[in-house]
C-alpha positions in Angstrom: -81.0 105.3 -179.4 -80.1 108.5 -177.6 -76.5 109.8 -178.1 -74.6 109.1 -175.0 -73.1 112.5 -175.1 -76.3 114.5 -175.1 -77.6 116.0 -171.9 -80.3 113.9 -170.2 -83.7 115.2 -169.1 -83.5 116.8 -165.6 -85.1 114.7 -162.8 -88.5 115.6 -161.5 -88.9 117.4 -158.2 -90.1 114.2 -156.6 -87.1 112.2 -157.8 -84.7 114.9 -156.6 -86.4 115.0 -153.2 -86.1 111.2 -152.9 -82.4 111.4 -153.7 -81.8 114.1 -151.1 -83.7 112.1 -148.5 -81.7 109.0 -149.3 -78.4 110.9 -149.2 -79.2 112.4 -145.8 -80.3 109.0 -144.5 -77.4 106.9 -145.7 -74.4 108.7 -147.1 -71.5 109.9 -144.9 -69.6 112.5 -146.9 -65.8 112.9 -146.6 -64.4 115.9 -144.7 -67.9 117.0 -144.0 -69.7 118.0 -140.7 -72.8 116.1 -141.4 -74.9 118.2 -139.0 -74.2 121.2 -141.2 -74.6 119.2 -144.5 -78.2 118.2 -143.9 -79.1 121.8 -143.1 -77.8 123.3 -146.4 -79.0 123.0 -150.0 -77.9 119.6 -151.5 -76.3 119.8 -154.9 -76.4 116.4 -156.7 -74.2 116.2 -159.8 -75.6 114.1 -162.6 -73.4 114.9 -165.6 -70.3 116.6 -166.8 -69.2 118.3 -170.0 -65.9 120.0 -170.6 -65.2 122.3 -167.8 -68.7 122.1 -166.4 -70.7 119.8 -164.1 -74.5 119.6 -164.4 -76.8 118.9 -161.5 -80.0 116.8 -161.4 -82.1 120.0 -162.1 -80.1 120.7 -165.3 -78.1 123.6 -163.8 -74.5 124.0 -165.2 -71.6 124.9 -162.9 -68.1 125.9 -164.0 -65.9 123.3 -162.2 -63.4 125.6 -160.5 -61.8 122.8 -158.5 -61.5 120.0 -161.1 -63.8 117.8 -159.0 -61.4 118.0 -156.1 -58.2 118.5 -158.1 -58.4 115.4 -160.2 -60.0 116.3 -163.6 -57.4 117.3 -166.2 -58.7 117.3 -169.7 -62.4 118.0 -168.9 -65.4 115.9 -168.2 -66.6 113.4 -170.8 -63.4 113.6 -172.9 -64.2 111.5 -175.9 -60.7 109.9 -176.1 -60.8 108.7 -172.5 -64.5 107.6 -172.7 -63.6 105.5 -175.8 -60.5 104.0 -174.2 -62.6 102.8 -171.3 -65.3 101.4 -173.5 -62.7 99.6 -175.7 -61.1 98.1 -172.6 -64.5 96.9 -171.3 -64.9 94.9 -174.5 -61.7 93.0 -173.4 -61.6 92.8 -169.5 -62.4 95.1 -166.7 -59.9 93.8 -164.2 -57.3 91.1 -163.7 -54.9 90.7 -160.8 -51.2 91.6 -161.0 -50.4 89.0 -158.4 -49.1 86.2 -160.5 -50.2 87.6 -163.9 -49.6 90.8 -165.9 -51.9 92.9 -168.0 -51.6 94.7 -171.2 -52.7 98.2 -170.2 -50.7 98.2 -166.9 -47.5 97.3 -168.9 -48.1 99.9 -171.6 -48.9 102.6 -169.0 -45.8 101.9 -167.0 -43.7 102.4 -170.2 -45.4 105.7 -170.9 -45.0 107.0 -167.3 -41.3 106.2 -167.1 -40.7 107.9 -170.4 -42.2 111.1 -169.0 -41.0 110.8 -165.4 -38.0 112.6 -163.9 -34.7 111.0 -165.0 -33.6 108.0 -162.8 -37.1 106.7 -162.1 -37.4 103.3 -163.8 -39.9 101.2 -161.8 -43.7 101.6 -161.3 -45.6 100.1 -158.4 -49.4 100.6 -158.8 -51.9 101.2 -156.1 -55.4 102.8 -155.7 -55.1 106.4 -154.5 -52.8 109.1 -153.2 -52.7 107.8 -149.7 -51.7 104.3 -150.8 -49.1 105.6 -153.2 -47.5 107.4 -150.2 -47.8 104.3 -148.0 -46.0 102.3 -150.7 -43.2 104.9 -150.8 -42.8 104.9 -147.0 -42.7 101.1 -146.8 -40.2 100.8 -149.7 -37.9 103.4 -148.2 -38.0 101.7 -144.8 -37.5 98.2 -146.1 -34.7 99.4 -148.5 -32.5 100.3 -145.5 -33.4 97.2 -143.6 -32.0 95.1 -146.5 -28.9 97.3 -147.0 -25.7 95.4 -147.3 -24.0 97.8 -144.8 -25.4 96.8 -141.3 -24.7 100.3 -140.1 -27.3 101.6 -142.5 -30.0 99.5 -141.0 -30.4 102.0 -138.2 -32.0 104.3 -140.7 -35.7 103.9 -139.7 -37.1 107.4 -139.1 -39.0 109.5 -141.6 -38.7 113.3 -141.9 -41.8 115.3 -142.9 -43.1 118.8 -142.7 -45.6 120.6 -140.4 -48.9 121.3 -142.1 -48.2 118.5 -144.7 -51.0 116.4 -146.1 -50.1 113.1 -147.6 -53.5 111.2 -147.3 -55.6 109.5 -144.7 -54.3 106.0 -144.2 -52.3 105.7 -141.0 -48.8 105.8 -142.5 -49.8 108.8 -144.6 -51.4 110.4 -141.5 -48.2 109.7 -139.5 -46.2 111.9 -141.9 -49.0 114.4 -142.2 -48.9 117.6 -140.1 -52.4 119.2 -140.1 -53.7 118.9 -136.5 -57.3 119.4 -137.5 -57.2 116.3 -139.7 -54.6 114.2 -137.8 -54.5 115.2 -134.2 -57.1 112.8 -132.9 -55.2 109.8 -134.3 -52.0 110.5 -132.5 -52.0 107.2 -130.4 -52.3 105.2 -133.6 -49.3 106.7 -135.5 -45.6 106.0 -135.7 -43.1 108.8 -134.6 -41.8 111.1 -137.3 -39.3 113.9 -137.2 -41.0 117.1 -138.4 -39.6 120.4 -139.6 -41.3 123.6 -140.8 -42.3 124.1 -144.4 -41.7 127.7 -145.6 -44.8 129.9 -145.3 -43.8 133.3 -146.6 -47.1 134.9 -145.8 -47.1 133.8 -142.1 -43.4 133.4 -141.6 -42.8 132.0 -138.1 -39.4 133.7 -138.1 -40.9 137.1 -138.8 -38.7 137.5 -141.9 -39.5 138.9 -145.4 -39.1 136.4 -148.2 -37.0 138.8 -150.2 -34.2 138.9 -147.6 -34.5 135.7 -145.6 -32.4 133.4 -147.8 -34.8 130.5 -147.0 -33.7 130.7 -143.3 -36.3 128.0 -142.4 -34.0 125.4 -144.1 -31.6 125.7 -141.2 -33.9 123.7 -139.0 -33.8 120.8 -141.5 -30.0 121.1 -141.9 -29.5 120.9 -138.2 -31.7 117.9 -137.9 -29.9 116.0 -140.7 -26.5 116.8 -139.3 -27.6 115.6 -135.9 -29.6 112.5 -136.8 -28.7 111.4 -140.4 -27.6 107.9 -139.4 -31.2 107.2 -138.2 -33.1 109.0 -141.0 -34.5 106.7 -143.8 -36.3 109.2 -145.9 -37.8 112.7 -146.2 -41.3 113.1 -147.8 -42.3 116.5 -149.3 -45.1 118.0 -151.3 -42.9 119.7 -154.0 -43.4 123.4 -154.4 -46.9 123.6 -152.9 -48.5 122.3 -149.7 -52.0 121.9 -151.0 -54.3 121.0 -148.1 -52.5 123.4 -145.8 -54.0 126.3 -147.9 -52.0 126.4 -151.1 -48.7 127.3 -149.3 -46.1 128.0 -152.0 -42.4 127.3 -151.3 -40.0 130.0 -152.4 -37.7 129.3 -155.4 -34.8 127.1 -154.5 -36.3 125.5 -151.4 -37.0 122.1 -153.1 -33.5 121.9 -154.7 -31.9 122.8 -151.3 -33.9 120.0 -149.7 -32.7 117.5 -152.3 -29.1 118.7 -151.7 -29.4 118.0 -148.0 -30.9 114.6 -148.6 -28.0 113.7 -150.9 -25.4 115.0 -148.5 -26.8 113.0 -145.6 -27.8 109.8 -147.5 -31.6 110.3 -146.9 -34.0 109.1 -149.5 -36.2 111.8 -151.1 -39.9 111.0 -151.5 -41.8 113.5 -153.7 -45.5 113.4 -153.1 -46.8 114.6 -156.4 -50.4 113.4 -155.8 -51.8 116.9 -156.0 -49.0 118.8 -157.8 -48.2 116.3 -160.5 -49.6 115.9 -164.1 -49.3 119.6 -164.9 -50.8 121.3 -161.9 -47.8 123.5 -161.1 -47.2 124.4 -164.8 -44.7 121.6 -165.6 -45.6 118.0 -166.0 -44.1 117.2 -162.6 -43.4 119.8 -159.9 -39.8 118.5 -159.3 -39.0 119.4 -163.0 -39.0 123.1 -162.1 -35.9 122.8 -160.0 -34.3 119.8 -161.8 -34.9 117.6 -158.7 -34.6 113.8 -159.1 -36.4 112.0 -156.2 -35.7 108.5 -155.1 -39.4 107.8 -155.0 -42.3 109.7 -156.5 -46.0 109.2 -155.6 -48.7 110.1 -158.2 -52.5 109.8 -158.3 -55.3 112.3 -158.8 -54.7 113.5 -162.4 -53.1 110.2 -163.5 -56.3 109.0 -165.2 -57.4 112.4 -166.2 -59.8 112.4 -163.3 -61.8 109.4 -164.4 -60.9 106.4 -162.2 -59.0 105.7 -159.0 -55.4 104.8 -159.8 -52.0 105.6 -158.2 -48.4 104.8 -158.8 -45.2 105.0 -156.8 -42.1 105.3 -159.0 -38.6 104.5 -157.8 -35.0 104.0 -159.1 -33.2 100.9 -160.2 -30.9 100.7 -157.2 -33.8 100.8 -154.8 -35.6 98.1 -156.8 -32.6 95.9 -156.9 -32.3 95.9 -153.1 -35.5 93.8 -153.1 -34.1 91.1 -155.3 -33.0 87.7 -154.0 -34.0 84.1 -153.5 -37.5 83.9 -152.0 -36.3 82.4 -148.8 -34.3 85.6 -148.1 -37.6 87.4 -147.7 -36.6 90.5 -149.5 -39.9 90.6 -151.4 -42.0 93.7 -151.1 -45.0 92.1 -149.5 -47.5 94.8 -150.3 -50.4 95.0 -152.8 -54.1 95.8 -153.4 -56.9 93.8 -155.0 -57.3 96.4 -157.8 -53.6 97.1 -158.3 -53.1 98.2 -161.9 -56.8 97.9 -162.7 -57.2 97.6 -166.5 -60.0 100.1 -166.9 -58.1 102.7 -164.9 -54.9 102.0 -166.7 -56.7 102.4 -170.1 -58.0 105.7 -169.0 -54.6 106.8 -167.8 -53.0 105.8 -171.2 -55.6 107.9 -173.0 -54.9 110.8 -170.7 -51.1 110.6 -171.3 -51.7 110.4 -175.0 -53.7 113.7 -174.9 -50.9 115.4 -173.0 -48.5 114.4 -175.7 -50.7 114.8 -178.8 -52.1 118.2 -177.8 -49.0 119.7 -176.2 -51.1 120.3 -173.1 -48.3 121.8 -171.0 -47.3 124.3 -173.8 -50.9 125.3 -174.4 -51.5 125.7 -170.7 -49.0 128.6 -170.3 -51.2 131.4 -171.7 -54.0 130.2 -169.3 -51.6 130.3 -166.4 -50.7 133.9 -167.4 -54.3 134.9 -167.7 -54.9 133.5 -164.2 -52.0 135.5 -162.8 -53.1 138.7 -164.5 -56.7 138.3 -163.3 -55.7 137.6 -159.7 -53.8 140.9 -159.3 -57.0 142.9 -158.5 -57.8 140.5 -155.6 -54.8 141.8 -153.7 -56.6 145.2 -153.1 -59.6 143.7 -151.5 -60.0 144.6 -147.9 -60.3 141.1 -146.6 -57.9 139.3 -148.9 -54.7 138.8 -147.0 -52.7 136.9 -149.6 -53.0 135.6 -153.2 -50.8 132.6 -154.0 -50.4 130.9 -157.4 -48.2 128.2 -158.9 -49.3 127.2 -162.3 -53.0 126.1 -162.2 -53.0 126.0 -158.4 -54.4 129.1 -156.7 -55.1 130.0 -153.1 -56.8 133.3 -152.0 -56.6 133.7 -148.3 -59.4 135.6 -146.6 -58.7 137.4 -143.3 -60.7 139.4 -140.9 -58.0 142.0 -140.5 -55.5 142.5 -143.3 -52.9 144.5 -141.4 -52.5 141.9 -138.6 -53.3 138.9 -140.8 -55.9 137.9 -138.2 -58.1 135.0 -139.4 -61.9 134.9 -139.2 -63.3 132.8 -136.3 -63.7 129.2 -137.6 -67.4 129.3 -136.8 -68.0 132.2 -139.2 -67.4 129.8 -142.1 -66.5 132.7 -144.4 -64.8 130.5 -147.0 -67.8 128.2 -147.3 -70.2 131.1 -147.5 -68.2 132.4 -150.5 -68.4 129.0 -152.1 -72.1 128.8 -151.6 -72.6 132.2 -153.0 -70.5 131.3 -156.1 -72.7 128.3 -156.6 -75.7 130.7 -157.0 -73.7 132.3 -159.9 -72.9 129.0 -161.6 -69.4 128.3 -160.3 -68.4 125.3 -158.2 -65.8 126.0 -155.5 -64.6 124.3 -152.3 -62.4 126.3 -149.9 -59.7 125.1 -147.5 -61.0 126.8 -144.4 -60.9 130.5 -145.5 -58.6 129.9 -148.4 -60.5 130.0 -151.7 -59.0 127.4 -154.0 -59.1 127.8 -157.7 -57.9 124.7 -159.6 -59.9 124.4 -162.9 -59.5 121.6 -165.5 -56.9 122.4 -168.2 -59.7 122.4 -170.8 -61.0 125.7 -169.5 -61.0 128.6 -172.0 -59.6 132.1 -171.4 -63.1 133.5 -171.3 -64.1 130.8 -168.7 -61.1 131.8 -166.6 -62.3 135.3 -166.7 -65.8 134.1 -165.5 -64.2 132.1 -162.7 -62.3 135.1 -161.5 -65.1 137.5 -161.9 -67.6 135.3 -159.9 -65.0 134.6 -157.2 -64.2 138.3 -156.9 -67.8 139.4 -156.6 -68.6 136.7 -154.1 -65.7 137.5 -151.9 -66.7 141.1 -152.0 -70.3 140.5 -151.1 -69.7 138.0 -148.3 -66.8 139.9 -146.6 
């Protein structure tokens, strides 16, 4: 019997052609202009190994984006593979509505042990959007059930312009990227929005070295004026990912927490993208000793294997939902696959790898290698800014460096760079004209050099 970890024989030309035709005929891809999709080469991934994905022709590509930011320990990681197989020998899924399950219990214990202090309860869901939806609904209902009637006026959510929290309607309501969210305006609930710091394109025209995080004044004024109606603030800690890898300056997150505490506003940390090591610490809030009231996680939770999300909260918030059934304080929310056993088993194995292999400690030299290798990009004529936080990198391409003028959207410069990189064996996906580098933690120092070298050459040749 063939070893399950050996590479398979590449498909024939006829088989590949049939797959492409079926894809173009039936599959609607996410965040993809399908008219453009069917006109460009179709890469079909068949396998993975370590930091690489392998297409149906047998070509290997360094996975520079961790299969859209989810893969942590590499593809076909034996410990996670084995954990899923072992769970399959028991049960693939059972409901948490009315019953419990072994892997979901054990995973909750492990998560809480690693989570920021004060978080004690785990509510499972399926993906980042649903984890944020859960947090928003818990925050809203918490105040509606508060023993002080005056607190029940707290119904509004505060979020940030250019935020991305997912694609379900609640998550879209607190999002702030018009390209993604603008068309759905009539379906959304009202949110109070303030500006997230963007030190490269500062709307106040200030230099980050001397501004004192002046953009916080907008949030401070809002809270002073409307605190009695504000239920919660939701933030992507340290990095706004989908906005183009926008990095908040040191101290911003802590200042936001301080304002929330001062004005009795719940703090929701959306760690879907930045959690599980991406910013250089296990959770982004750890870097500024921030303790959120609710924390949403997904993406890297299962090591990039299966859909699973969790919303963590504190004991006082959990206790506000307790009471006789007839009081209707129950959190009436759930999903069919809540706490799925296979996904929880994968997540347990991933967490064990973090602990057994000292993943975060071993990641630090790789973060330093990335930082060192990125310095030369700053001198390129059409690189406006280079942003890095841990293993999250954004390289912003501009038509004119002095004025920071962007390329016309129709030029598709970022996508052209990504397609050129594919010709050189590297898989990238840009955010507009921001080249994103977010490799799996398993990547070696030599592979980091390859990732940077190919990206550099492709930016140079395309621009």
